[in-house]
C-alpha positions as CSV (number, residue, x, y, z in Angstrom):
1,M,-72.1,127.9,29.2
2,L,-71.6,124.2,28.9
3,I,-70.4,121.9,26.1
4,D,-71.6,118.2,25.9
5,T,-68.6,116.6,24.0
6,H,-70.4,113.3,23.4
7,A,-74.0,112.4,22.7
8,H,-76.1,110.3,20.3
9,L,-79.1,112.4,19.6
10,D,-79.7,110.4,16.5
11,D,-80.8,107.5,18.7
12,K,-84.4,106.4,18.1
13,R,-85.1,107.1,21.8
14,F,-85.2,110.8,20.9
15,Q,-87.7,110.6,18.1
16,A,-90.8,111.2,20.1
17,D,-89.8,114.3,21.9
18,F,-86.8,115.7,20.1
19,E,-87.9,119.3,20.2
20,E,-88.5,119.2,23.9
21,V,-85.0,117.8,24.4
22,C,-83.7,120.7,22.3
23,Q,-85.6,123.2,24.5
24,R,-84.2,121.7,27.7
25,I,-80.6,122.0,26.1
26,K,-81.2,125.7,25.6
27,T,-82.6,126.1,29.0
28,E,-79.5,124.6,30.7
29,K,-77.2,126.7,28.6
30,V,-75.6,123.9,26.8
31,A,-74.0,125.9,23.9
32,K,-72.8,122.9,21.8
33,V,-73.4,119.2,21.5
34,I,-71.0,116.8,19.7
35,N,-73.1,114.1,18.2
36,V,-70.8,111.1,17.7
37,G,-71.2,108.4,15.1
38,Y,-70.6,104.7,15.6
39,N,-70.9,103.4,12.0
40,L,-71.6,104.8,8.6
41,Q,-75.4,105.2,9.1
42,S,-75.0,106.8,12.5
43,S,-72.2,109.1,11.2
44,E,-74.4,110.1,8.3
45,R,-77.4,110.9,10.6
46,S,-75.0,112.8,12.9
47,L,-73.9,115.0,10.0
48,E,-77.5,115.7,9.1
49,L,-78.3,116.8,12.6
50,A,-75.2,119.1,12.6
51,K,-76.4,120.7,9.3
52,T,-79.9,121.2,10.7
53,Y,-79.0,122.6,14.2
54,D,-76.3,125.2,14.6
55,W,-75.6,124.0,18.2
56,I,-74.6,120.5,17.0
57,Q,-71.4,119.5,15.4
58,C,-70.4,115.9,14.9
59,A,-67.8,113.1,14.7
60,V,-67.8,110.2,12.2
61,G,-66.3,106.7,12.6
62,Y,-66.6,103.0,13.3
63,H,-67.2,102.1,17.0
64,P,-65.4,98.9,18.0
65,H,-68.9,97.2,18.2
66,D,-69.2,97.8,14.5
67,A,-65.6,97.3,13.5
68,K,-66.6,94.1,11.7
69,L,-68.6,96.3,9.2
70,A,-65.7,98.4,8.2
71,D,-64.3,98.3,4.7
72,E,-62.3,100.5,2.2
73,A,-65.4,102.1,0.8
74,G,-66.4,103.0,4.4
75,Y,-62.9,104.4,5.2
76,E,-63.1,106.6,2.0
77,Q,-66.5,107.9,3.1
78,L,-64.9,109.0,6.4
79,R,-62.3,110.8,4.5
80,L,-64.9,112.6,2.4
81,W,-66.9,113.6,5.5
82,S,-63.9,114.8,7.3
83,G,-63.7,117.8,5.1
84,D,-67.0,119.1,6.1
85,P,-66.9,122.0,8.5
86,E,-69.4,120.2,10.8
87,V,-67.2,117.3,11.2
88,V,-64.8,118.0,14.2
89,A,-63.4,114.5,14.9
90,I,-63.0,110.9,13.9
91,G,-65.0,108.9,16.4
92,E,-66.0,107.1,18.2
93,I,-63.2,104.7,17.7
94,G,-61.3,102.3,19.9
95,L,-61.6,99.0,21.7
96,D,-64.3,97.2,23.7
97,Y,-63.2,94.0,25.4
98,Y,-66.3,93.9,27.6
99,Y,-68.8,92.9,24.9
100,D,-66.5,91.8,22.1
101,N,-69.3,92.4,19.5
102,S,-66.4,92.4,16.9
103,P,-63.4,90.1,17.2
104,R,-60.5,91.7,19.1
105,D,-58.0,91.4,16.2
106,V,-60.6,93.1,13.9
107,Q,-61.2,95.9,16.5
108,L,-57.5,96.5,16.7
109,K,-57.0,96.6,12.9
110,V,-60.0,99.0,12.4
111,F,-58.9,101.2,15.3
112,R,-55.4,101.6,13.9
113,K,-56.7,102.3,10.4
114,Q,-58.9,105.0,11.7
115,I,-56.0,106.6,13.6
116,H,-54.2,106.7,10.2
117,I,-57.2,108.4,8.6
118,A,-57.3,110.9,11.4
119,K,-53.7,111.8,10.8
120,E,-54.3,112.0,7.1
121,V,-57.1,114.4,7.4
122,G,-55.7,116.3,10.5
123,L,-58.6,115.7,12.8
124,P,-58.5,114.6,16.6
125,I,-60.0,111.3,17.6
126,I,-62.7,110.3,20.1
127,I,-61.8,107.2,21.9
128,H,-64.1,104.4,23.3
129,N,-62.2,102.2,25.7
130,R,-63.7,99.5,27.8
131,D,-61.7,97.1,29.6
132,A,-58.8,97.6,27.1
133,H,-56.7,100.4,28.7
134,Q,-53.3,99.0,27.8
135,D,-54.1,97.9,24.2
136,V,-55.7,101.3,23.5
137,Y,-52.7,103.1,25.0
138,D,-50.2,101.0,23.0
139,A,-52.2,101.5,19.7
140,L,-52.3,105.3,20.2
141,R,-48.6,105.5,21.0
142,E,-47.5,103.1,18.4
143,E,-49.5,104.8,15.7
144,G,-48.4,108.4,16.6
145,A,-51.9,109.5,17.6
146,K,-50.2,112.2,19.7
147,D,-49.9,114.2,16.5
148,V,-53.7,114.7,16.4
149,G,-54.6,114.1,20.0
150,G,-58.3,113.9,21.0
151,I,-60.6,112.8,23.8
152,M,-60.8,109.8,26.0
153,H,-64.5,109.5,26.0
154,C,-66.5,108.6,29.2
155,Y,-63.2,107.8,30.9
156,S,-63.4,105.0,33.5
157,G,-59.7,104.1,34.1
158,S,-57.4,105.0,36.9
159,Y,-55.8,108.4,37.6
160,E,-52.5,107.0,36.8
161,M,-53.6,105.8,33.4
162,A,-55.3,109.1,32.8
163,Q,-51.9,110.8,33.3
164,R,-50.5,108.5,30.6
165,F,-53.2,109.5,28.1
166,I,-52.7,113.1,28.8
167,E,-49.0,112.6,28.0
168,L,-50.2,111.4,24.5
169,N,-52.1,114.7,24.0
170,F,-55.6,113.4,25.0
171,F,-58.2,115.2,27.1
172,I,-60.2,113.2,29.7
173,S,-63.8,113.4,29.4
174,L,-66.2,112.4,32.4
175,A,-69.8,111.5,32.1
176,G,-72.7,110.5,34.4
177,P,-70.8,107.8,36.4
178,V,-68.9,110.6,38.2
179,T,-72.1,111.4,40.1
180,F,-72.5,107.7,41.3
181,K,-71.7,107.2,44.9
182,N,-69.5,104.0,44.3
183,A,-67.5,105.4,41.3
184,K,-64.2,105.7,43.3
185,N,-61.9,105.7,40.4
186,V,-63.9,108.2,38.3
187,K,-64.2,110.6,41.3
188,D,-60.5,110.4,41.9
189,V,-59.9,111.4,38.3
190,G,-62.4,114.2,38.4
191,R,-60.8,115.5,41.5
192,N,-57.2,115.4,40.7
193,I,-56.4,115.5,36.9
194,P,-55.1,118.8,35.7
195,L,-58.1,121.1,35.1
196,E,-56.7,122.0,31.6
197,Y,-57.3,118.4,30.4
198,L,-60.8,118.0,31.7
199,L,-63.9,117.7,29.6
200,I,-67.6,116.8,30.3
201,E,-70.3,114.9,28.4
202,T,-73.4,112.9,28.8
203,D,-73.1,110.0,26.3
204,S,-76.9,110.4,25.9
205,P,-79.0,108.4,25.9
206,Y,-76.8,106.3,28.1
207,L,-75.2,106.7,31.6
208,T,-77.7,109.0,33.1
209,P,-76.4,111.0,36.1
210,E,-77.9,111.2,39.5
211,P,-80.6,112.4,40.3
212,H,-82.2,111.0,37.2
213,R,-80.2,107.7,37.1
214,G,-82.4,104.9,35.5
215,K,-84.1,107.3,33.0
216,R,-83.0,108.2,29.4
217,N,-80.2,110.6,29.4
218,E,-80.0,113.8,27.5
219,P,-77.5,116.6,26.9
220,A,-79.2,119.0,29.4
221,N,-78.1,116.6,32.2
222,V,-74.4,117.6,31.6
223,R,-75.0,120.2,34.3
224,Y,-75.1,117.4,36.9
225,V,-71.7,116.2,35.7
226,A,-70.3,119.6,35.9
227,E,-71.8,120.3,39.3
228,T,-70.4,117.1,40.8
229,I,-66.9,117.7,39.5
230,A,-67.0,121.3,40.8
231,E,-67.9,120.0,44.3
232,L,-65.1,117.4,44.0
233,R,-62.6,120.0,43.1
234,E,-64.0,122.5,45.6
235,M,-64.4,125.2,42.9
236,E,-67.2,127.4,41.7
237,Y,-69.6,125.7,39.1
238,K,-69.2,128.6,36.7
239,A,-65.5,128.4,36.8
240,L,-65.6,124.6,36.0
241,A,-68.2,125.2,33.2
242,R,-65.9,127.9,31.7
243,A,-62.7,125.7,31.9
244,T,-64.3,122.6,30.4
245,S,-65.8,124.8,27.5
246,D,-62.3,126.3,26.9
247,N,-60.9,122.9,26.9
248,A,-63.4,121.6,24.4
249,L,-62.3,124.3,22.0
250,K,-58.7,123.2,22.4
251,A,-59.4,119.5,22.0
252,L,-61.6,120.0,18.9
253,P,-60.1,122.9,16.8
254,K,-63.0,122.9,14.3
255,L,-65.5,123.5,17.1
256,R,-67.2,126.7,16.9
257,L,-69.6,128.6,19.2
């Protein structure tokens, strides 16, 4: 059994063959997919999917790209959605200093605000972090995010920084890049972080793992992530699958199988 802790099945790239994607998810024994929102519209679509398919649950939030769209009405909507049994986290939230699609000061303000909301409603948070490791860490520490914890989604930082996030009550989730030959940092993390803090994901439709790199990603491909990490850790695939699924249930207490 596998759990894909981060996907975007509401993306338009899945419209043409969604049912075939669903069948491959079942074939690969992916028991649960967390569909993660990135603004109000995506969050609403994610919740609709979760209410339609019993193997999907979701997260709601403003991605740093869309931080410039956040307002008080949107924050109140996140609070309302958080009470739904299908909503397991606030996310994906965080900072992206690579694209800077929203000004950095706005990203930080909206990130901190959503940490506050997560603490208000008692949900963990799913973190997007690109080229902003220290600022993400500082915001989580200063805002007391340790109280709710959560997931460092598609982690790309160093092993040392991963240890610091673990100390803040965050699980480390690895995606397709761990299968790439030149992904030294990610492989180092996959090989060495404590097993009890490790999660797997696809970030579908992005970051397709080998051997399908270059094509659209989908949750069934989480198997390749699990297989690669099992090889790195010199452990059985089934044991890795079991451990990461158990960890997902701890990271996201509202998750149900």
